[in-house]
C-alpha angles and dihedrals in degrees: 000000000000120000121205101171133033091243089060088072120086113263094245091054092049090050093049091047093049091057097053115118096157124040117191124191133197110219113212110061092009109052090019130038089255098252117126119218126193127186123224090273092054095254115149120241126194133182117219124189114241092219090059090052092051091050092050091051092047090052091051092047090049092058102264113128111232128199139173111225112184136160093217118086099232130171088188092058091046090051092049092049092049091048089055095042093246135140113255131200113180130173089032114172097187113032094184092055090048094050092045088053094050092046092047092050089051094044092242126141120228089247086066093052127094123197126192115198143142114209147034097287086062099046100081093057093039091058091056104045129084095244123028117186134180136181115247092253093058117123110282093241089060098035093058094051103051129096094234141006125208120231092222116080127244113284090010103083102300093123091047090052089053092046091050090052091052092047092049095045090051094049097250101111098075092046091051092049092046091051093049094047092045092052092044091049090052091048092052091048090050095248099114 
């Protein structure tokens, strides 16, 4: 299902999204398509979608804390998080413990936390947070237990779709669009 307006979302999804103060994301299979690439020297390569990155930055700038929480030790994920100005936790053995720690440090209850993941290592934390989200290509055991599923696939805009929902539910989407169109209008008129 494609959503074009915040009121297209079910009321319970809008309510959950409006409460989120911390959004945590698994990396492989959520921010990437789940495939792992290694070069001939054994170095890991990952492909991230630029739209997802923009959404993550917009969330952060709108006051929602954003963190990567992944079981794989990954210099690539750490680099991507740093590039976007996000908190990164890689090589995490217990994702629930990690997310509880982040939320506690920020003074945020688990009902104000969202987690987007795709497979069994994510499920324990997803069952405890206020808003659990998965891409449509998540493992079925996870997909059937989340609050909401994106229509975009992992690594192909799923995270951006989720970020856009959070931004809209919290009243930031219209302001972001107004600012962009105002600046663009000034640029066209020669004022910027």
